[in-house]
N, C-alpha and C positions, 0 to 999 in steps of 0.2 A: 363797216361790216356790209356784206352784200345781202340781198334779200333772203337768201337761204341759210345765212349764218345766224346763230342765236347765242346768247350768253349761256353759260352753264346752268344758271338758275332757270332761265326760260326753257332750256332743253329738258331739265328735270320736270318742270311743271307740265310741259307737253307730254312727256312720257307718262307721268302719273295720270293725267287726264285720259290719254289714249288707252291705258290699261285699266282704267276705272279704279285707280288706287288713290285718287285725290281725297275722297271722303275718309278713307282709312288713315291716310297720312294726317289729315286735319284732326282726327280723333286722337291719334298718337301724340301730336304736338300739344293738344289741350290737356291730356291726361298727364303727360310727363312734365308739365309746367305747374302741376298742383302744389308741390312743396315751395317752389319759388314764389308763387302768388299767395298762398295761404299761410306759409310759415312752417317751421319744423315741428312745432308742437301739434298743430292740426294734422300735419302729414303723418306724424308718429301714431296718432290715434285713428287714422283712416285705415281701415282694414281691407276695404275693397272699393274700387272706383272704376266705373265703366260707363260707356255711352251706348244706348240702344233706343231706337225709335224716337229720335230727337229728344231724349231724356238723359240726364246724367244721374246715375245711381251712386250714392255715397253711403257706404257702410262705415259707421264709426263705433268705437267700443265704449263710448261714454254718453249717457243720457243727457248730461249737462251740456256737453259739446254739441250734441244733436240739436238741442233746444237753441243754443247760441247760433248755430249755422242756419237754423230755420229763419232767423231774422236777417240773414245775409244772402238770401236766395237770389235777389236781383244782382248783387255784386258778383256772386258765383257765375251766374249766367253771362254777365258782361265780360268777365275775364276769360271764360272758356271760349266764348265766341270771338273775342279779340285775338286770343292765341291761335285759334283755328283759322282766322281770316275770313270766316263766313258764319252765317247763322246756323251753327251746328246743333245747338240744343235750345229747346223752348221751355223746358221744365226741369226742376231739380227735385229728386226724390231722395229723402233722407231715411236711412234705416239703421 
């Protein structure tokens, strides 16, 4: 490859960065991997999941599950940031 040629992956990363979409894409990847990382039972009880201001907000329909997830906050932070490829979130908020 010459100096102005890029792989498709590199070209997409450059485009996302140029149009300031890299943060939104990282959020998308992290949120859409929720079921894969947490399992179908937790995904089924998750009613709303979003990222705002370096926090991930998780709304679940079960108090028992909310309590269980509160013990796994570090694990949740780790997998979200791993999926995003950057330190996307610093706090987990359970509702």
